[in-house]
Backbone as JSON Lines, residues from 0, in Angstrom:
{"i":0,"aa":"M","n":[-10.82,-8.81,13.06],"ca":[-10.68,-9.71,14.17],"c":[-10.7,-11.16,13.69]}
{"i":1,"aa":"K","n":[-11.56,-11.43,12.71],"ca":[-11.63,-12.78,12.16],"c":[-10.27,-13.21,11.62]}
{"i":2,"aa":"K","n":[-9.56,-12.25,10.97],"ca":[-8.24,-12.57,10.44],"c":[-7.29,-12.92,11.57]}
{"i":3,"aa":"T","n":[-7.43,-12.23,12.69],"ca":[-6.58,-12.51,13.83],"c":[-6.83,-13.9,14.36]}
{"i":4,"aa":"I","n":[-8.09,-14.23,14.48],"ca":[-8.41,-15.56,14.98],"c":[-7.97,-16.61,13.98]}
{"i":5,"aa":"L","n":[-8.01,-16.26,12.7],"ca":[-7.46,-17.18,11.71],"c":[-5.97,-17.36,11.93]}
{"i":6,"aa":"L","n":[-5.3,-16.3,12.4],"ca":[-3.89,-16.43,12.74],"c":[-3.72,-17.42,13.88]}
{"i":7,"aa":"V","n":[-4.64,-17.37,14.84],"ca":[-4.61,-18.34,15.93],"c":[-4.76,-19.73,15.36]}
{"i":8,"aa":"A","n":[-5.71,-19.87,14.41],"ca":[-5.92,-21.18,13.8],"c":[-4.68,-21.65,13.07]}
{"i":9,"aa":"A","n":[-4.05,-20.74,12.35],"ca":[-2.84,-21.11,11.61],"c":[-1.72,-21.49,12.56]}
{"i":10,"aa":"A","n":[-1.58,-20.71,13.62],"ca":[-0.53,-21.01,14.59],"c":[-0.82,-22.32,15.3]}
{"i":11,"aa":"T","n":[-2.08,-22.54,15.63],"ca":[-2.44,-23.77,16.32],"c":[-2.21,-24.98,15.44]}
{"i":12,"aa":"A","n":[-2.37,-24.78,14.15],"ca":[-2.14,-25.89,13.23],"c":[-0.71,-26.42,13.37]}
{"i":13,"aa":"I","n":[0.19,-25.53,13.71],"ca":[1.59,-25.94,13.88],"c":[1.71,-26.97,14.99]}
{"i":14,"aa":"F","n":[0.9,-26.78,16.05],"ca":[1.0,-27.67,17.19],"c":[0.68,-29.11,16.83]}
{"i":15,"aa":"A","n":[-0.18,-29.3,15.85],"ca":[-0.65,-30.65,15.55],"c":[0.49,-31.56,15.12]}
{"i":16,"aa":"A","n":[1.53,-31.0,14.55],"ca":[2.65,-31.83,14.12],"c":[3.37,-32.47,15.3]}
{"i":17,"aa":"S","n":[3.2,-31.9,16.5],"ca":[3.87,-32.49,17.65],"c":[2.89,-32.99,18.7]}
{"i":18,"aa":"C","n":[1.58,-33.01,18.37],"ca":[0.56,-33.49,19.3],"c":[0.55,-35.02,19.32]}
{"i":19,"aa":"N","n":[-0.07,-35.58,20.37],"ca":[-0.14,-37.04,20.48],"c":[-1.39,-37.48,21.22]}
{"i":20,"aa":"N","n":[-1.75,-38.82,21.13],"ca":[-2.99,-39.34,21.73],"c":[-2.81,-40.69,22.41]}
{"i":21,"aa":"Q","n":[-3.9,-41.41,22.61],"ca":[-3.9,-42.58,23.47],"c":[-4.81,-43.71,22.99]}
{"i":22,"aa":"P","n":[-4.5,-44.97,23.36],"ca":[-5.4,-46.08,23.05],"c":[-6.38,-46.24,24.2]}
{"i":23,"aa":"A","n":[-7.28,-47.2,24.04],"ca":[-8.18,-47.49,25.14],"c":[-7.36,-48.02,26.29]}
{"i":24,"aa":"T","n":[-7.34,-47.28,27.38],"ca":[-6.58,-47.66,28.56],"c":[-7.47,-47.45,29.77]}
{"i":25,"aa":"K","n":[-6.93,-47.79,30.92],"ca":[-7.67,-47.56,32.15],"c":[-7.98,-46.08,32.31]}
{"i":26,"aa":"E","n":[-7.02,-45.21,31.92],"ca":[-7.22,-43.77,32.03],"c":[-8.19,-43.23,30.99]}
{"i":27,"aa":"N","n":[-8.24,-43.87,29.82],"ca":[-9.08,-43.38,28.73],"c":[-9.73,-44.55,28.01]}
{"i":28,"aa":"P","n":[-10.82,-45.08,28.54],"ca":[-11.45,-46.25,27.93],"c":[-12.1,-45.97,26.59]}
{"i":29,"aa":"N","n":[-12.34,-44.7,26.24],"ca":[-12.99,-44.36,24.97],"c":[-12.0,-44.02,23.85]}
{"i":30,"aa":"A","n":[-10.72,-44.13,24.12],"ca":[-9.73,-43.72,23.13],"c":[-9.78,-44.63,21.9]}
{"i":31,"aa":"A","n":[-9.42,-44.03,20.77],"ca":[-9.38,-44.79,19.52],"c":[-8.2,-45.75,19.54]}
{"i":32,"aa":"A","n":[-8.35,-46.83,18.81],"ca":[-7.24,-47.77,18.69],"c":[-6.14,-47.1,17.88]}
{"i":33,"aa":"P","n":[-4.9,-47.37,18.21],"ca":[-3.82,-46.74,17.46],"c":[-3.79,-47.21,16.01]}
{"i":34,"aa":"V","n":[-3.4,-46.32,15.14],"ca":[-3.23,-46.66,13.74],"c":[-1.74,-46.84,13.52]}
{"i":35,"aa":"V","n":[-1.35,-48.02,13.11],"ca":[0.06,-48.31,12.93],"c":[0.35,-48.42,11.44]}
{"i":36,"aa":"A","n":[1.19,-47.53,10.96],"ca":[1.55,-47.54,9.54],"c":[2.69,-48.53,9.33]}
{"i":37,"aa":"E","n":[3.01,-48.73,8.07],"ca":[4.12,-49.6,7.73],"c":[5.38,-49.09,8.42]}
{"i":38,"aa":"G","n":[6.16,-49.97,8.96],"ca":[7.36,-49.56,9.68],"c":[7.09,-49.37,11.16]}
{"i":39,"aa":"G","n":[5.86,-49.56,11.59],"ca":[5.54,-49.52,13.01],"c":[5.27,-48.16,13.59]}
{"i":40,"aa":"L","n":[5.17,-47.11,12.79],"ca":[4.87,-45.78,13.32],"c":[3.39,-45.69,13.67]}
{"i":41,"aa":"K","n":[3.1,-45.15,14.84],"ca":[1.72,-44.89,15.23],"c":[1.41,-43.45,14.82]}
{"i":42,"aa":"I","n":[0.37,-43.3,13.98],"ca":[0.05,-42.0,13.39],"c":[-1.39,-41.63,13.72]}
{"i":43,"aa":"A","n":[-1.6,-40.33,13.97],"ca":[-2.95,-39.81,14.2],"c":[-3.0,-38.41,13.61]}
{"i":44,"aa":"Y","n":[-4.2,-37.8,13.65],"ca":[-4.29,-36.41,13.22],"c":[-5.3,-35.66,14.07]}
{"i":45,"aa":"V","n":[-5.14,-34.33,14.08],"ca":[-6.05,-33.44,14.78],"c":[-6.59,-32.45,13.76]}
{"i":46,"aa":"D","n":[-7.91,-32.3,13.74],"ca":[-8.54,-31.3,12.88],"c":[-8.51,-29.98,13.64]}
{"i":47,"aa":"T","n":[-7.59,-29.1,13.29],"ca":[-7.39,-27.87,14.06],"c":[-8.54,-26.87,13.88]}
{"i":48,"aa":"D","n":[-9.24,-26.93,12.75],"ca":[-10.41,-26.07,12.58],"c":[-11.47,-26.42,13.62]}
{"i":49,"aa":"T","n":[-11.75,-27.7,13.76],"ca":[-12.73,-28.16,14.75],"c":[-12.25,-27.86,16.16]}
{"i":50,"aa":"L","n":[-10.99,-28.09,16.4],"ca":[-10.43,-27.86,17.73],"c":[-10.63,-26.41,18.16]}
{"i":51,"aa":"L","n":[-10.27,-25.48,17.3],"ca":[-10.39,-24.06,17.66],"c":[-11.84,-23.58,17.72]}
{"i":52,"aa":"A","n":[-12.69,-24.18,16.91],"ca":[-14.1,-23.78,16.91],"c":[-14.8,-24.2,18.2]}
{"i":53,"aa":"H","n":[-14.3,-25.25,18.86],"ca":[-15.0,-25.78,20.02],"c":[-14.19,-25.74,21.31]}
{"i":54,"aa":"Y","n":[-12.96,-25.27,21.26],"ca":[-12.14,-25.15,22.48],"c":[-12.57,-23.88,23.2]}
{"i":55,"aa":"Q","n":[-13.1,-24.03,24.4],"ca":[-13.68,-22.89,25.11],"c":[-12.66,-21.78,25.37]}
{"i":56,"aa":"Y","n":[-11.44,-22.14,25.65],"ca":[-10.39,-21.13,25.87],"c":[-10.21,-20.28,24.62]}
{"i":57,"aa":"A","n":[-10.21,-20.91,23.45],"ca":[-10.06,-20.15,22.19],"c":[-11.26,-19.23,21.98]}
{"i":58,"aa":"K","n":[-12.46,-19.71,22.33],"ca":[-13.66,-18.87,22.18],"c":[-13.63,-17.7,23.16]}
{"i":59,"aa":"D","n":[-13.23,-17.97,24.4],"ca":[-13.12,-16.9,25.39],"c":[-12.06,-15.89,24.98]}
{"i":60,"aa":"L","n":[-10.95,-16.39,24.45],"ca":[-9.88,-15.52,24.01],"c":[-10.35,-14.62,22.87]}
{"i":61,"aa":"E","n":[-11.09,-15.18,21.94],"ca":[-11.62,-14.39,20.82],"c":[-12.51,-13.25,21.34]}
{"i":62,"aa":"A","n":[-13.37,-13.57,22.31],"ca":[-14.26,-12.55,22.89],"c":[-13.46,-11.47,23.62]}
{"i":63,"aa":"E","n":[-12.44,-11.88,24.37],"ca":[-11.61,-10.92,25.1],"c":[-10.85,-10.0,24.14]}
{"i":64,"aa":"L","n":[-10.31,-10.58,23.08],"ca":[-9.56,-9.78,22.12],"c":[-10.48,-8.81,21.38]}
{"i":65,"aa":"L","n":[-11.68,-9.23,21.07],"ca":[-12.64,-8.34,20.42],"c":[-12.99,-7.17,21.35]}
{"i":66,"aa":"A","n":[-13.21,-7.47,22.63],"ca":[-13.52,-6.41,23.61],"c":[-12.35,-5.45,23.74]}
{"i":67,"aa":"Y","n":[-11.13,-5.99,23.77],"ca":[-9.93,-5.14,23.87],"c":[-9.8,-4.25,22.64]}
{"i":68,"aa":"K","n":[-10.02,-4.84,21.48],"ca":[-9.94,-4.07,20.22],"c":[-10.97,-2.95,20.22]}
{"i":69,"aa":"N","n":[-12.2,-3.26,20.61],"ca":[-13.25,-2.24,20.65],"c":[-12.91,-1.13,21.64]}
{"i":70,"aa":"Q","n":[-12.34,-1.51,22.78],"ca":[-11.95,-0.53,23.79],"c":[-10.86,0.4,23.26]}
{"i":71,"aa":"Q","n":[-9.86,-0.16,22.6],"ca":[-8.77,0.65,22.06],"c":[-9.28,1.58,20.95]}
{"i":72,"aa":"E","n":[-10.14,1.04,20.09],"ca":[-10.68,1.86,19.0],"c":[-11.56,2.98,19.55]}
{"i":73,"aa":"A","n":[-12.31,2.7,20.6],"ca":[-13.16,3.73,21.22],"c":[-12.3,4.84,21.82]}
{"i":74,"aa":"A","n":[-11.19,4.45,22.45],"ca":[-10.28,5.45,23.02],"c":[-9.69,6.32,21.91]}
{"i":75,"aa":"G","n":[-9.37,5.72,20.79],"ca":[-8.84,6.47,19.65],"c":[-9.87,7.43,19.08]}
{"i":76,"aa":"R","n":[-11.11,6.96,18.97],"ca":[-12.18,7.83,18.47],"c":[-12.41,9.02,19.41]}
{"i":77,"aa":"T","n":[-12.36,8.76,20.7],"ca":[-12.55,9.84,21.69],"c":[-11.49,10.91,21.52]}
{"i":78,"aa":"Q","n":[-10.24,10.48,21.35],"ca":[-9.15,11.45,21.15],"c":[-9.36,12.24,19.87]}
{"i":79,"aa":"M","n":[-9.77,11.56,18.81],"ca":[-9.98,12.23,17.52],"c":[-11.13,13.23,17.62]}
{"i":80,"aa":"E","n":[-12.22,12.83,18.27],"ca":[-13.36,13.73,18.42],"c":[-12.99,14.96,19.25]}
{"i":81,"aa":"K","n":[-12.21,14.77,20.29],"ca":[-11.79,15.9,21.12],"c":[-10.91,16.85,20.3]}
{"i":82,"aa":"F","n":[-10.01,16.28,19.51],"ca":[-9.16,17.12,18.66],"c":[-10.01,17.93,17.68]}
{"i":83,"aa":"Q","n":[-10.95,17.28,17.03],"ca":[-11.8,17.98,16.05],"c":[-12.61,19.09,16.71]}
{"i":84,"aa":"K","n":[-13.13,18.82,17.91],"ca":[-13.89,19.84,18.64],"c":[-12.99,21.03,18.99]}
{"i":85,"aa":"D","n":[-11.79,20.74,19.48],"ca":[-10.86,21.82,19.85],"c":[-10.47,22.64,18.62]}
{"i":86,"aa":"Y","n":[-10.29,21.96,17.48],"ca":[-9.93,22.66,16.25],"c":[-11.07,23.58,15.8]}
{"i":87,"aa":"Q","n":[-12.31,23.05,15.85],"ca":[-13.48,23.86,15.47],"c":[-13.64,25.05,16.43]}
{"i":88,"aa":"D","n":[-13.41,24.82,17.7],"ca":[-13.48,25.93,18.68],"c":[-12.45,27.0,18.35]}
{"i":89,"aa":"Y","n":[-11.27,26.58,17.95],"ca":[-10.22,27.55,17.61],"c":[-10.63,28.36,16.38]}
{"i":90,"aa":"L","n":[-11.21,27.67,15.39],"ca":[-11.64,28.39,14.18],"c":[-12.72,29.43,14.52]}
{"i":91,"aa":"K","n":[-13.6,29.11,15.45],"ca":[-14.66,30.03,15.84],"c":[-14.15,31.18,16.7]}
{"i":92,"aa":"N","n":[-13.28,30.85,17.63],"ca":[-12.88,31.82,18.66],"c":[-11.46,32.35,18.53]}
{"i":93,"aa":"G","n":[-10.76,31.92,17.51],"ca":[-9.36,32.34,17.36],"c":[-9.19,33.84,17.23]}
{"i":94,"aa":"S","n":[-10.16,34.5,16.64],"ca":[-10.04,35.96,16.43],"c":[-10.1,36.74,17.74]}
{"i":95,"aa":"T","n":[-10.58,36.1,18.81],"ca":[-10.64,36.79,20.1],"c":[-9.36,36.64,20.9]}
{"i":96,"aa":"M","n":[-8.41,35.87,20.38],"ca":[-7.15,35.62,21.08],"c":[-6.1,36.62,20.65]}
{"i":97,"aa":"T","n":[-5.12,36.8,21.53],"ca":[-3.98,37.63,21.16],"c":[-3.14,36.85,20.17]}
{"i":98,"aa":"L","n":[-2.22,37.52,19.51],"ca":[-1.36,36.88,18.52],"c":[-0.55,35.76,19.15]}
{"i":99,"aa":"S","n":[0.0,35.99,20.32],"ca":[0.81,34.95,20.98],"c":[-0.07,33.76,21.39]}
{"i":100,"aa":"Q","n":[-1.31,34.01,21.81],"ca":[-2.23,32.93,22.15],"c":[-2.59,32.11,20.9]}
{"i":101,"aa":"Q","n":[-2.8,32.8,19.77],"ca":[-3.1,32.12,18.52],"c":[-1.94,31.21,18.1]}
{"i":102,"aa":"Q","n":[-0.73,31.76,18.18],"ca":[0.44,30.98,17.79],"c":[0.62,29.75,18.69]}
{"i":103,"aa":"A","n":[0.4,29.94,19.98],"ca":[0.53,28.82,20.92],"c":[-0.53,27.76,20.63]}
{"i":104,"aa":"K","n":[-1.76,28.22,20.37],"ca":[-2.85,27.27,20.08],"c":[-2.61,26.54,18.77]}
{"i":105,"aa":"E","n":[-2.13,27.25,17.76],"ca":[-1.83,26.61,16.47],"c":[-0.72,25.58,16.61]}
{"i":106,"aa":"A","n":[0.3,25.89,17.39],"ca":[1.4,24.94,17.61],"c":[0.88,23.69,18.32]}
{"i":107,"aa":"E","n":[0.02,23.9,19.31],"ca":[-0.56,22.76,20.04],"c":[-1.41,21.9,19.11]}
{"i":108,"aa":"L","n":[-2.26,22.55,18.3],"ca":[-3.13,21.82,17.38],"c":[-2.31,21.07,16.32]}
{"i":109,"aa":"K","n":[-1.25,21.69,15.86],"ca":[-0.38,21.04,14.87],"c":[0.25,19.78,15.46]}
{"i":110,"aa":"Q","n":[0.73,19.9,16.69],"ca":[1.34,18.76,17.36],"c":[0.32,17.63,17.57]}
{"i":111,"aa":"R","n":[-0.89,18.01,17.96],"ca":[-1.94,17.02,18.16],"c":[-2.37,16.38,16.83]}
{"i":112,"aa":"A","n":[-2.38,17.16,15.75],"ca":[-2.73,16.62,14.42],"c":[-1.71,15.57,14.0]}
{"i":113,"aa":"E","n":[-0.44,15.85,14.25],"ca":[0.61,14.87,13.93],"c":[0.42,13.6,14.76]}
{"i":114,"aa":"R","n":[0.04,13.8,16.0],"ca":[-0.19,12.65,16.88],"c":[-1.38,11.82,16.39]}
{"i":115,"aa":"M","n":[-2.42,12.48,15.92],"ca":[-3.6,11.77,15.41],"c":[-3.23,10.95,14.18]}
{"i":116,"aa":"A","n":[-2.29,11.46,13.38],"ca":[-1.89,10.75,12.16],"c":[-1.23,9.41,12.49]}
{"i":117,"aa":"T","n":[-0.53,9.35,13.62],"ca":[0.14,8.09,13.99],"c":[-0.68,7.24,14.94]}
{"i":118,"aa":"L","n":[-1.77,7.8,15.46],"ca":[-2.57,7.09,16.46],"c":[-3.11,5.77,15.94]}
{"i":119,"aa":"E","n":[-3.65,5.76,14.72],"ca":[-4.22,4.52,14.17],"c":[-3.18,3.42,14.06]}
{"i":120,"aa":"Q","n":[-1.98,3.79,13.59],"ca":[-0.91,2.8,13.49],"c":[-0.52,2.27,14.86]}
{"i":121,"aa":"E","n":[-0.46,3.16,15.85],"ca":[-0.1,2.74,17.2],"c":[-1.16,1.81,17.79]}
{"i":122,"aa":"L","n":[-2.42,2.14,17.55],"ca":[-3.5,1.3,18.06],"c":[-3.47,-0.08,17.41]}
{"i":123,"aa":"T","n":[-3.24,-0.11,16.1],"ca":[-3.16,-1.38,15.38],"c":[-2.01,-2.22,15.92]}
{"i":124,"aa":"A","n":[-0.86,-1.59,16.14],"ca":[0.31,-2.3,16.67],"c":[0.03,-2.82,18.08]}
{"i":125,"aa":"K","n":[-0.64,-2.01,18.89],"ca":[-0.97,-2.4,20.26],"c":[-1.91,-3.6,20.27]}
{"i":126,"aa":"I","n":[-2.91,-3.57,19.41],"ca":[-3.87,-4.67,19.32],"c":[-3.18,-5.94,18.83]}
{"i":127,"aa":"M","n":[-2.33,-5.81,17.81],"ca":[-1.62,-6.98,17.28],"c":[-0.68,-7.57,18.33]}
{"i":128,"aa":"E","n":[-0.02,-6.72,19.1],"ca":[0.88,-7.2,20.15],"c":[0.1,-8.01,21.19]}
{"i":129,"aa":"R","n":[-1.05,-7.49,21.57],"ca":[-1.89,-8.19,22.55],"c":[-2.36,-9.53,21.97]}
{"i":130,"aa":"Q","n":[-2.75,-9.54,20.7],"ca":[-3.2,-10.77,20.06],"c":[-2.09,-11.81,20.01]}
{"i":131,"aa":"M","n":[-0.89,-11.36,19.68],"ca":[0.23,-12.3,19.6],"c":[0.54,-12.89,20.98]}
{"i":132,"aa":"T","n":[0.49,-12.05,22.01],"ca":[0.75,-12.52,23.37],"c":[-0.28,-13.56,23.78]}
{"i":133,"aa":"E","n":[-1.56,-13.25,23.53],"ca":[-2.63,-14.18,23.91],"c":[-2.6,-15.45,23.07]}
{"i":134,"aa":"N","n":[-2.3,-15.32,21.79],"ca":[-2.2,-16.5,20.92],"c":[-1.08,-17.42,21.36]}
{"i":135,"aa":"T","n":[0.02,-16.83,21.8],"ca":[1.14,-17.63,22.3],"c":[0.72,-18.41,23.54]}
{"i":136,"aa":"K","n":[-0.03,-17.76,24.43],"ca":[-0.53,-18.46,25.62],"c":[-1.44,-19.62,25.23]}
{"i":137,"aa":"L","n":[-2.29,-19.38,24.24],"ca":[-3.21,-20.42,23.77],"c":[-2.42,-21.61,23.21]}
{"i":138,"aa":"L","n":[-1.46,-21.33,22.35],"ca":[-0.67,-22.41,21.75],"c":[0.12,-23.16,22.81]}
{"i":139,"aa":"N","n":[0.69,-22.42,23.76],"ca":[1.44,-23.08,24.83],"c":[0.55,-24.01,25.63]}
{"i":140,"aa":"A","n":[-0.68,-23.58,25.89],"ca":[-1.63,-24.44,26.63],"c":[-1.92,-25.71,25.84]}
{"i":141,"aa":"I","n":[-2.1,-25.58,24.54],"ca":[-2.4,-26.75,23.71],"c":[-1.19,-27.68,23.63]}
{"i":142,"aa":"F","n":[-0.02,-27.11,23.37],"ca":[1.2,-27.94,23.31],"c":[1.42,-28.7,24.6]}
{"i":143,"aa":"A","n":[1.31,-27.99,25.72],"ca":[1.56,-28.62,27.02],"c":[0.56,-29.75,27.28]}
{"i":144,"aa":"F","n":[-0.71,-29.49,26.97],"ca":[-1.72,-30.52,27.2],"c":[-1.44,-31.76,26.33]}
{"i":145,"aa":"V","n":[-1.16,-31.54,25.07],"ca":[-0.97,-32.67,24.15],"c":[0.27,-33.47,24.53]}
{"i":146,"aa":"R","n":[1.34,-32.79,24.92],"ca":[2.55,-33.51,25.35],"c":[2.25,-34.41,26.56]}
{"i":147,"aa":"E","n":[1.57,-33.85,27.54],"ca":[1.25,-34.62,28.75],"c":[0.27,-35.75,28.43]}
{"i":148,"aa":"Y","n":[-0.71,-35.44,27.63],"ca":[-1.72,-36.42,27.24],"c":[-1.07,-37.6,26.52]}
{"i":149,"aa":"N","n":[-0.19,-37.29,25.6],"ca":[0.49,-38.35,24.84],"c":[1.41,-39.17,25.72]}
{"i":150,"aa":"A","n":[2.12,-38.51,26.62],"ca":[3.05,-39.21,27.49],"c":[2.32,-40.2,28.4]}
{"i":151,"aa":"Q","n":[1.13,-39.83,28.84],"ca":[0.38,-40.68,29.77],"c":[-0.44,-41.75,29.07]}
{"i":152,"aa":"N","n":[-0.62,-41.63,27.77],"ca":[-1.55,-42.53,27.1],"c":[-0.96,-43.18,25.85]}
{"i":153,"aa":"Q","n":[-1.46,-42.8,24.68],"ca":[-1.18,-43.52,23.44],"c":[0.28,-43.48,23.0]}
{"i":154,"aa":"Q","n":[0.89,-42.32,23.12],"ca":[2.26,-42.14,22.65],"c":[2.41,-42.41,21.15]}
{"i":155,"aa":"F","n":[1.68,-41.61,20.37],"ca":[1.83,-41.66,18.92],"c":[3.21,-41.16,18.54]}
{"i":156,"aa":"D","n":[3.73,-41.68,17.45],"ca":[5.01,-41.2,16.93],"c":[4.83,-39.94,16.1]}
{"i":157,"aa":"V","n":[3.7,-39.85,15.39],"ca":[3.44,-38.7,14.52],"c":[1.97,-38.31,14.65]}
{"i":158,"aa":"I","n":[1.74,-37.01,14.8],"ca":[0.38,-36.5,14.74],"c":[0.36,-35.4,13.69]}
{"i":159,"aa":"L","n":[-0.5,-35.59,12.7],"ca":[-0.62,-34.64,11.61],"c":[-1.71,-33.63,11.93]}
{"i":160,"aa":"R","n":[-1.68,-32.52,11.23],"ca":[-2.74,-31.54,11.36],"c":[-3.6,-31.59,10.11]}
{"i":161,"aa":"K","n":[-4.87,-31.32,10.31],"ca":[-5.78,-31.26,9.17],"c":[-6.56,-29.96,9.31]}
{"i":162,"aa":"T","n":[-6.53,-29.15,8.26],"ca":[-7.31,-27.92,8.25],"c":[-8.06,-27.85,6.92]}
{"i":163,"aa":"F","n":[-9.09,-27.03,6.88],"ca":[-9.87,-26.92,5.65],"c":[-9.09,-26.18,4.57]}
{"i":164,"aa":"E","n":[-8.43,-25.1,4.95],"ca":[-7.8,-24.24,3.96],"c":[-6.37,-24.59,3.61]}
{"i":165,"aa":"N","n":[-5.62,-25.12,4.58],"ca":[-4.19,-25.26,4.34],"c":[-3.69,-26.61,4.88]}
{"i":166,"aa":"T","n":[-3.82,-27.63,4.09],"ca":[-3.29,-28.92,4.5],"c":[-2.74,-29.66,3.28]}
{"i":167,"aa":"P","n":[-1.6,-30.3,3.44],"ca":[-1.05,-31.07,2.32],"c":[-1.71,-32.43,2.17]}
{"i":168,"aa":"V","n":[-2.57,-32.78,3.12],"ca":[-3.19,-34.1,3.13],"c":[-4.51,-34.07,2.37]}
{"i":169,"aa":"L","n":[-4.64,-34.95,1.39],"ca":[-5.88,-35.03,0.61],"c":[-6.88,-36.01,1.23]}
{"i":170,"aa":"Y","n":[-6.38,-37.04,1.88],"ca":[-7.26,-38.0,2.54],"c":[-6.56,-38.56,3.76]}
{"i":171,"aa":"V","n":[-7.34,-38.72,4.83],"ca":[-6.84,-39.36,6.04],"c":[-7.91,-40.32,6.53]}
{"i":172,"aa":"N","n":[-7.5,-41.5,6.9],"ca":[-8.43,-42.49,7.44],"c":[-9.08,-41.92,8.7]}
{"i":173,"aa":"P","n":[-10.41,-41.85,8.76],"ca":[-11.09,-41.29,9.93],"c":[-10.72,-41.99,11.25]}
{"i":174,"aa":"A","n":[-10.26,-43.22,11.17],"ca":[-9.86,-43.94,12.39],"c":[-8.64,-43.28,13.05]}
{"i":175,"aa":"M","n":[-7.94,-42.45,12.3],"ca":[-6.75,-41.78,12.83],"c":[-7.09,-40.45,13.51]}
{"i":176,"aa":"D","n":[-8.36,-40.05,13.48],"ca":[-8.78,-38.76,14.02],"c":[-8.88,-38.81,15.54]}
{"i":177,"aa":"I","n":[-8.07,-38.01,16.22],"ca":[-8.1,-37.95,17.68],"c":[-8.58,-36.57,18.15]}
{"i":178,"aa":"T","n":[-9.16,-35.8,17.25],"ca":[-9.57,-34.44,17.58],"c":[-10.5,-34.39,18.77]}
{"i":179,"aa":"Q","n":[-11.51,-35.24,18.79],"ca":[-12.52,-35.18,19.86],"c":[-11.9,-35.46,21.22]}
{"i":180,"aa":"E","n":[-11.01,-36.42,21.28],"ca":[-10.35,-36.74,22.55],"c":[-9.51,-35.57,23.05]}
{"i":181,"aa":"I","n":[-8.76,-34.96,22.14],"ca":[-7.94,-33.81,22.52],"c":[-8.83,-32.66,22.95]}
{"i":182,"aa":"L","n":[-9.89,-32.41,22.21],"ca":[-10.81,-31.32,22.52],"c":[-11.47,-31.51,23.88]}
{"i":183,"aa":"E","n":[-11.95,-32.71,24.15],"ca":[-12.59,-32.98,25.44],"c":[-11.6,-32.78,26.59]}
{"i":184,"aa":"G","n":[-10.39,-33.25,26.4],"ca":[-9.38,-33.08,27.44],"c":[-9.02,-31.62,27.66]}
{"i":185,"aa":"L","n":[-8.85,-30.87,26.58],"ca":[-8.53,-29.45,26.7],"c":[-9.65,-28.69,27.39]}
{"i":186,"aa":"N","n":[-10.9,-28.96,27.0],"ca":[-12.03,-28.27,27.62],"c":[-12.17,-28.62,29.1]}
{"i":187,"aa":"A","n":[-11.94,-29.88,29.44],"ca":[-12.01,-30.28,30.85],"c":[-10.92,-29.57,31.66]}
{"i":188,"aa":"E","n":[-9.72,-29.53,31.11],"ca":[-8.61,-28.85,31.79],"c":[-8.91,-27.36,31.95]}
{"i":189,"aa":"Y","n":[-9.42,-26.73,30.9],"ca":[-9.72,-25.29,30.95],"c":[-10.83,-25.0,31.95]}
{"i":190,"aa":"A","n":[-11.87,-25.85,31.99],"ca":[-12.96,-25.66,32.95],"c":[-12.43,-25.73,34.38]}
{"i":191,"aa":"Q","n":[-11.5,-26.63,34.6],"ca":[-10.92,-26.77,35.94],"c":[-10.09,-25.54,36.3]}
{"i":192,"aa":"V","n":[-9.28,-25.06,35.37],"ca":[-8.45,-23.88,35.61],"c":[-9.32,-22.64,35.8]}
{"i":193,"aa":"K","n":[-10.34,-22.51,34.96],"ca":[-11.24,-21.35,35.04],"c":[-12.03,-21.37,36.35]}
{"i":194,"aa":"G","n":[-12.37,-22.55,36.81],"ca":[-13.11,-22.68,38.07],"c":[-12.31,-22.25,39.28]}
{"i":195,"aa":"K","n":[-10.97,-22.29,39.17],"ca":[-10.11,-21.9,40.29],"c":[-9.87,-20.39,40.34]}
{"i":196,"aa":"K","n":[-10.23,-19.69,39.26],"ca":[-9.97,-18.23,39.21],"c":[-10.98,-17.49,40.05]}
């Protein structure tokens, strides 16, 4: 599951390249002053590790995906246990069956054994599909928020991403960090949406 959430982190890192922020304005009096590079570009960055660690939607999503994974795995275990019990019952009681009953039971058990062999792959695929769907929703929420936030406020030309494991940036001026502002805005928006459910 941690790897999956790391996938969310990796995917979210992509958003930072198109994210944007704001200066101190009437709408956001606490915003950082814009950093203007040579040539007049306004540049900022978002620490995506921090963002995902503290964005409540991402934390709720992680918990939901873990519960879904556990539920799917439990269903798979139940099927496997039932198959094993039925197989053991057949081994114990098969001699009391007629030849045609034995053949029918063996054919059924063989078909179920083949099904059990593919069950783990199917469960893994099902879990991954759900994770991808939910991760896409998460990224879309972040992209949409950042686009709107930038349009209404700072309007940076470039927003970089910063991650612990995978970033081409060796140093960034801390004055360019807009992570906290984006995080606060995302959490406020999510609390409002969650409150309406």
